[in-house]
C-alpha positions in Angstrom: -67.9 53.9 73.6 -67.5 50.2 74.3 -71.2 49.8 73.6 -70.6 51.5 70.1 -67.6 49.3 69.6 -69.6 46.4 70.3 -72.2 47.3 67.8 -69.8 48.0 65.2 -68.2 44.6 65.8 -71.5 42.8 65.4 -72.4 44.8 62.4 -69.0 43.8 60.8 -69.3 40.3 61.9 -72.8 40.4 60.2 -71.4 41.7 57.1 -68.6 38.9 57.2 -71.0 36.3 57.9 -73.1 37.4 54.6 -69.7 37.8 52.6 -68.8 34.0 53.7 -72.2 33.0 52.8 -72.0 34.2 49.2 -68.4 32.7 49.0 -69.8 29.3 50.2 -72.8 29.5 47.7 -70.3 30.3 44.8 -68.0 27.6 46.1 -70.7 25.0 46.0 -71.7 26.1 42.5 -68.3 26.0 41.1 -67.9 22.6 42.8 -70.7 21.3 41.1 -69.8 22.7 37.7 -68.4 20.1 35.6 -65.6 20.9 33.2 -65.7 19.5 29.4 -62.7 17.3 30.5 -64.7 16.1 33.3 -67.7 15.4 31.1 -65.7 13.4 28.3 -63.9 11.1 30.8 -67.1 10.4 32.3 -68.8 9.9 28.8 -65.7 7.6 27.7 -66.8 5.0 30.6 -69.9 4.3 28.7 -68.2 3.0 25.9 -67.3 -0.5 26.9 -70.9 -1.5 27.9 -72.2 -0.4 24.4 -69.2 -1.9 22.6 -69.5 -5.3 24.1 -73.4 -5.3 24.1 -73.4 -4.0 20.5 -71.1 -6.9 19.4 -73.1 -9.5 21.4 -76.5 -8.3 20.4 -75.9 -8.2 16.7 -73.3 -11.0 16.1 -73.4 -13.4 19.2 -76.9 -15.2 17.6 -75.2 -15.8 14.3 -71.9 -16.7 15.9 -73.6 -19.5 17.7 -75.6 -20.8 15.0 -73.2 -20.5 12.2 -69.6 -20.5 13.7 -69.9 -22.4 16.7 -72.4 -24.7 14.8 -75.0 -25.1 17.9 -78.6 -26.5 17.5 -80.7 -23.3 17.4 -82.6 -24.8 20.5 -79.3 -24.7 22.5 -78.5 -21.3 21.3 -81.8 -20.0 22.4 -81.2 -21.6 25.7 -77.7 -19.7 26.0 -79.3 -16.4 24.8 -82.2 -16.6 27.3 -80.3 -17.9 30.3 -77.6 -15.4 29.9 -79.8 -12.4 29.6 -82.3 -13.6 32.5 -79.1 -14.2 34.8 -77.7 -10.8 33.6 -81.2 -9.2 35.0 -80.9 -11.1 38.1 -77.4 -9.8 38.8 -78.6 -6.0 38.3 -80.4 -5.6 41.5 -77.9 -7.8 43.5 -75.3 -5.8 42.3 -77.3 -2.7 43.0 -77.9 -3.7 46.7 -74.0 -4.5 47.3 -73.1 -1.0 45.8 -75.7 0.9 48.1 -74.0 -0.9 50.9 -70.5 -0.4 49.9 -68.5 2.1 52.3 -67.0 5.3 51.1 -63.4 5.1 50.0 -60.9 7.5 49.2 -61.7 6.6 45.5 -65.3 7.0 46.0 -68.2 4.2 46.3 -68.9 3.6 42.7 -65.4 3.8 41.1 -63.6 0.9 43.0 -66.3 -1.4 41.4 -65.4 -0.3 37.9 -61.8 -1.0 38.3 -61.9 -4.2 40.0 -64.7 -5.7 37.5 -62.6 -4.8 34.4 -59.9 -7.5 34.2 -62.0 -10.5 34.9 -65.0 -9.0 32.6 -62.1 -8.4 29.8 -61.1 -12.1 30.2 -64.8 -13.8 30.1 -65.7 -11.6 27.2 -62.7 -12.9 25.3 -63.5 -16.6 25.9 -67.2 -16.1 24.6 -65.9 -15.9 21.4 -63.5 -18.9 21.6 -64.4 -22.1 20.3 -63.4 -24.8 22.4 -61.6 -28.0 21.0 -64.2 -30.3 22.6 -67.9 -30.9 21.2 -70.0 -32.2 23.9 -69.3 -29.3 26.4 -69.9 -26.5 24.1 -73.2 -25.5 25.5 -71.7 -25.3 29.1 -68.8 -23.5 27.8 -70.6 -20.6 26.1 -73.5 -20.5 28.9 -70.9 -20.2 31.8 -68.8 -17.6 29.9 -71.6 -15.6 28.9 -73.1 -15.6 32.3 -69.9 -14.8 33.8 -69.5 -11.8 31.6 -72.8 -10.6 32.1 -72.1 -10.5 36.0 -68.9 -8.8 35.9 -70.1 -6.3 33.3 -73.1 -5.6 35.5 -70.3 -4.7 38.3 -69.1 -2.3 36.1 -72.5 -0.7 34.5 -74.5 -0.5 37.6 -72.1 1.5 39.7 -71.2 3.6 36.3 -75.0 4.3 35.8 -75.5 5.4 39.2 -72.4 7.6 39.2 -74.4 10.1 37.3 -75.9 11.1 40.5 -72.7 11.7 42.3 -70.6 13.6 39.6 -72.9 16.9 40.3 -75.9 17.6 42.6 -77.0 20.2 39.7 -79.5 18.6 37.3 -78.3 20.8 34.4 -74.8 19.6 34.7 -76.2 16.0 34.9 -78.1 16.4 31.8 -75.3 17.9 30.0 -72.9 15.0 31.0 -75.7 12.4 30.1 -75.8 13.8 26.7 -72.1 13.6 26.5 -72.4 10.0 28.1 -75.0 9.1 25.2 -73.0 10.5 22.4 -69.8 8.4 23.4 -72.0 5.3 24.1 -73.6 5.5 20.3 -69.9 5.9 19.1 -69.0 2.8 21.4 -71.9 1.0 19.4 -70.3 2.2 16.2 -66.9 1.1 17.4 -68.3 -2.4 18.4 -70.0 -2.8 15.0 -67.4 -1.4 13.1 -64.5 -3.8 14.8 -66.6 -6.7 15.0 -68.3 -6.5 11.6 -65.3 -5.2 9.5 -63.1 -7.9 11.2 -65.5 -10.6 10.9 -66.9 -9.6 7.4 -63.4 -9.9 5.9 -63.6 -13.6 6.9 -66.9 -14.6 6.3 -66.8 -18.3 5.9 -69.1 -19.6 2.8 -72.6 -20.8 3.0 -73.5 -24.4 2.6 -75.6 -25.0 -0.7 -78.7 -26.8 -0.2 -80.4 -28.9 -3.0 -82.3 -26.0 -4.2 -79.2 -23.9 -4.3 -77.1 -26.4 -6.4 -80.1 -26.5 -9.0 -80.1 -23.0 -9.3 -76.5 -22.6 -9.4 -76.5 -25.0 -12.7 -79.0 -22.5 -14.2 -77.6 -19.3 -12.9 -73.9 -18.7 -11.7 -74.9 -15.7 -9.9 -76.5 -17.6 -7.1 -74.3 -16.1 -4.7 -71.5 -18.8 -4.4 -68.7 -16.8 -5.3 -65.6 -18.6 -6.6 -63.3 -16.7 -4.1 -65.5 -17.6 -1.2 -64.2 -21.2 -0.5 -60.7 -19.9 0.2 -61.9 -18.6 3.4 -62.6 -21.7 5.8 -64.6 -21.9 9.1 -61.2 -21.8 11.0 -60.6 -18.3 9.3 -63.8 -17.2 10.7 -63.3 -18.4 14.2 -60.0 -16.5 14.2 -61.5 -13.5 13.0 -64.0 -13.6 15.8 -61.1 -13.9 18.4 -59.1 -11.0 17.0 -62.0 -8.8 16.9 -62.9 -9.8 20.6 -59.3 -9.0 21.5 -59.4 -5.5 20.0 -62.5 -4.7 21.8 -61.0 -6.0 25.1 -58.2 -3.5 24.8 -60.4 -0.6 24.2 -62.5 -1.7 27.0 -59.4 -1.5 29.4 -58.6 2.0 28.1 -62.0 3.3 28.6 -61.8 2.0 32.1 -58.6 3.7 33.0 -59.7 7.0 31.5 -63.0 6.8 33.8 -61.2 6.1 36.6 -58.4 8.7 36.6 -60.7 11.6 35.1 -63.7 11.5 37.2 -63.9 12.6 40.8 -67.0 11.2 42.7 -68.6 13.7 45.1 -69.4 12.5 48.7 -72.9 12.4 49.3 -74.6 15.3 51.4 -74.3 15.4 55.5 -77.5 13.7 55.8 -77.3 10.2 57.0 -77.9 7.5 54.6 -80.9 5.2 55.1 -80.6 1.6 56.5 -79.8 -1.0 53.8 -83.0 -3.2 52.9 -84.0 -6.5 51.6 -84.6 -7.3 47.9 -88.2 -7.2 48.4 -88.4 -3.8 50.3 -86.1 -2.6 47.4 -88.6 -3.5 44.8 -91.4 -2.2 46.8 -89.7 1.3 47.4 -88.6 1.7 43.8 -91.6 0.4 42.2 -94.0 1.9 44.7 -92.9 5.4 43.3 -95.5 5.9 40.4 -93.5 8.0 38.0 -90.6 5.5 38.3 -92.9 2.3 37.7 -94.4 4.0 34.5 -91.1 5.0 33.2 -89.7 1.4 33.7 -92.8 0.1 31.7 -92.1 2.8 28.8 -88.7 1.7 28.8 -89.2 -2.0 28.9 -91.4 -2.2 25.7 -89.5 0.5 23.7 -86.0 -1.0 24.3 -87.8 -4.6 23.7 -88.5 -3.3 20.5 -85.0 -2.3 19.4 -83.5 -5.3 21.1 -85.7 -7.7 18.8 -84.6 -5.8 15.7 -81.1 -5.6 17.0 -80.9 -9.3 17.9 -82.4 -10.4 14.6 -81.1 -7.8 12.1 -77.9 -9.4 11.0 -79.5 -12.7 10.2 -82.2 -10.6 8.4 -79.9 -9.1 6.3 -77.8 -12.2 5.3 -80.6 -14.4 5.0 -84.0 -12.6 4.0 -82.4 -9.8 2.0 -79.6 -11.8 0.7 -76.8 -9.2 1.7 -74.6 -11.9 3.3 -71.6 -9.8 2.6 -72.6 -6.4 3.2 -74.9 -6.8 6.5 -72.0 -5.5 8.7 -71.8 -2.3 6.6 -75.7 -1.8 7.1 -75.2 -2.2 10.7 -72.6 0.4 10.7 -74.7 2.6 8.8 -77.3 2.4 11.5 -74.9 3.2 14.3 -73.1 6.2 12.5 -76.5 7.6 11.7 -77.5 7.5 15.4 -74.2 9.1 16.5 -74.8 12.1 14.4 -78.4 12.5 15.5 -77.6 12.5 19.3 -76.9 16.4 19.4 -80.0 17.0 17.5 -82.2 14.9 20.0 -80.3 16.9 22.9 -81.6 20.2 21.4 -84.9 19.0 20.8 -85.7 17.7 24.3 -84.4 20.9 25.9 -86.6 22.8 23.2 -89.9 21.0 23.5 -89.3 18.8 26.6 -88.3 15.1 27.2 -91.8 13.7 26.8 -92.4 15.1 23.3 -89.0 13.9 22.2 -89.8 10.4 23.2 -92.7 10.4 21.1 -91.4 12.1 18.3 -88.0 9.9 18.2 -89.4 6.6 18.9 -92.2 6.9 16.4 -89.8 8.1 13.5 -88.3 4.7 13.5 -91.7 3.0 12.6 -92.0 4.0 8.9 -88.4 2.5 8.2 -89.3 -0.8 9.9 -92.1 -1.2 7.6 -90.2 -0.1 4.6 -87.1 -2.4 5.0 -89.6 -5.5 4.9 -92.0 -4.3 2.3 -89.7 -3.3 -0.4 -87.9 -5.5 -2.5 -84.2 -6.5 -1.7 -82.2 -3.5 -2.9 -79.0 -2.6 -1.3 -79.1 1.1 -2.1 -82.5 1.4 -0.7 -81.4 -0.6 2.4 -78.7 1.7 3.2 -80.9 4.8 2.9 -83.6 3.3 5.1 -80.9 2.3 7.6 -79.5 5.8 7.7 -82.8 7.2 8.6 -83.7 4.4 11.1 -80.5 5.2 12.9 -82.0 8.7 13.8 -84.8 7.0 15.8 -82.1 4.6 17.4 -80.3 7.6 18.8 -83.6 8.7 20.5 -84.1 5.3 22.1 -80.3 5.6 23.4 -80.6 9.2 24.7 -84.0 9.9 26.1 -84.7 7.0 28.9 -81.4 7.6 30.3 -82.0 11.3 30.5 -85.3 10.8 32.1 -84.2 8.7 34.8 -82.3 11.2 37.0 -85.6 13.2 36.9 -87.5 10.4 38.5 -84.8 10.1 41.2 -85.0 13.7 41.9 -88.8 13.4 42.0 -88.4 10.6 44.5 -86.0 12.7 46.7 -88.3 15.6 46.8 -91.2 13.4 48.0 -89.2 11.3 50.5 -86.4 13.6 51.9 -85.6 11.3 54.7 -84.9 8.3 52.5 -81.6 8.7 51.0 -78.7 6.7 49.3 -81.0 4.5 47.1 -79.8 5.7 43.7 -78.0 2.5 42.7 -81.3 0.6 43.5 -83.3 2.8 40.9 -80.8 2.3 38.4 -80.3 -1.5 39.0 -83.9 -2.2 39.0 -84.5 0.0 35.8 -82.0 -2.2 34.0 -83.2 -5.5 35.7 -86.7 -5.3 34.0 -85.3 -4.3 30.5 -82.7 -7.3 30.6 -85.1 -9.9 31.8 -87.6 -8.9 29.0 -84.9 -8.9 26.5 -83.5 -12.2 27.5 -87.3 -13.8 26.8 -87.3 -12.1 23.6 -84.1 -13.3 22.4 -84.7 -16.8 23.6 -88.2 -16.7 22.0 -86.7 -15.4 18.7 -84.1 -18.1 18.4 -86.5 -20.8 19.4 -88.8 -19.2 16.8 -86.0 -19.7 14.1 -85.8 -23.1 15.3 -89.3 -24.2 15.0 -89.4 -22.3 11.3 -86.7 -24.7 10.1 -83.4 -22.3 10.3 -80.6 -24.0 8.5 -77.2 -23.1 9.9 -74.9 -21.7 7.3 -77.3 -22.2 4.7 -77.1 -19.9 1.6 -81.0 -20.0 1.5 -83.4 -20.5 4.1 -86.8 -22.2 3.9 -89.9 -19.6 3.4 -91.0 -19.7 7.0 -87.8 -18.3 8.4 -87.9 -15.2 6.1 -91.4 -14.7 7.4 -90.3 -15.1 11.1 -87.5 -12.8 10.5 -89.9 -10.0 9.2 -92.0 -10.3 12.1 -89.1 -10.2 14.7 -87.6 -7.2 12.9 -90.8 -5.3 12.0 -94.4 -6.3 13.4 -93.5 -7.2 16.8 -91.0 -4.2 17.4 -93.8 -1.9 16.1 -96.3 -3.3 18.5 -94.0 -3.1 21.5 -93.4 0.5 20.7 -97.1 1.4 20.6 -97.5 -0.2 23.8 -94.8 1.6 25.4 -96.0 5.0 23.9 -99.2 4.5 25.3 -97.8 4.1 28.7 -95.8 7.1 28.3 -99.2 9.3 28.1 -99.7 8.5 31.8 -95.9 9.6 33.0 -96.8 12.5 35.2 -93.2 14.2 35.3 -93.7 17.2 32.7 -91.3 20.1 32.2 -93.2 22.0 34.9 -92.8 19.3 37.7 -89.4 18.7 36.6 -88.3 22.3 37.0 -90.3 22.6 40.2 -88.4 19.6 41.5 -85.2 21.0 40.5 -86.0 24.3 42.6 -87.1 22.3 45.6 -83.9 20.3 45.8 -81.5 23.3 45.2 -83.5 24.7 48.4 -82.8 21.6 50.2 -79.2 21.4 49.3 -78.9 25.4 50.2 -80.5 24.7 53.7 -78.0 21.9 54.1 -75.0 24.1 53.3 -76.5 26.9 55.8 -76.8 24.2 58.4 -73.1 23.0 57.7 -71.9 26.5 57.9 -73.7 27.2 61.2 -72.3 24.1 62.6 -68.6 25.0 61.4 -69.1 28.6 63.1 -70.3 27.0 66.3 -67.5 24.8 66.4 -65.2 27.7 65.7 -66.9 29.8 68.4 -66.2 27.0 70.8 
């Protein structure tokens, strides 16, 4: 009788263990599922980086040349050193984040909260023209570098947070799509705030000898009678107002992110020991798929950054749309926002690699059209709208592919953990360094071509240089990037295989965690 009771108890215990296992699996699955509110709060955190980056990318060059009235050579130094410094801070912050202790708010979120106030202050001072003349270059260089450092303390932890909001690949991809949509909205907001406020206080250009002669023969030369009412001081004030509004939105977005997102603690596996800078480079660049993806992202993003950095000057100087360029930029960003859901559907239907080829190549015909067609405002708006569709692909696809590479690394190196921040920081490092070189070279090229600050017209050499910078050079870089993409090894089959292997690893960890808990309870 006792033996039967013991067998019955053992049977009941087995059923209970199975039931507990099912409950634990369901609990694990529900814990990793993100609500729409979680995804939106996470996505909103991406807006500050894109807002400020878009405002700086589109307007800083023209601001330094025409509003702060710096020599193009010094402007090129500021742009290059600022971007290069920004690139160096990415892996540095990545290492510091990876060594940070876990707090009750997580490991990434405290970085985001603490960096925000100082980042906002330094951003505001970038758009302030100091009352002295001799130290202007030092002023802009210092605050530009300071802001880039503080912005990195926000963006590297935020990017790496993708790996900690959920362990489910599907949930991370969905959250990334939300994030990219909001980030493109952030670029729209940055373009709209900066462009529209500054556009309403656009200081008049300074006519050269050729413009004065042309004005005598043709009153429609672009020197509008109402323009002289607006002084350079009004333009400077407009830039400060725009930066103040962006700073306010930055703070709101950071608060929403901090309050609306919960960072999940890492698995029970111990984190790997921290490593040196060169060990980190060897680790991440030694992973073949990551190295190839970085090179693809480097060349394609470099192409779009060249376009972004010079498009405002191209519209105002070469196309002659001095009073409309901010609206043209806004059309590009609005079009990109509308296209994000389409590209999210496209990558799930046809795969990420195919989506990169299709999306990136779709912008090439419009890059060619905008420099080949005669100056026509309506045609420029149409071309800009369709070009925005390709810009959306450039925003969404590289960032949606990065978690796949990190997953692939975890599958191949199951004992090496806690390096997510390194992958994200080095990913941005190479891109920013190259973009710094490109912006410095492009501004220096304008200097050699004879760019005239606030000139109503520019020498022919400047027009040719701008056409190369917004069309020929970006197209060449896109082609190089897509050629490298051909050798990128993570296709849909490998991606799904990695997902299953990681899921099995997590289930094994959950089982071992359950066994440990049961053993502790038995004792």
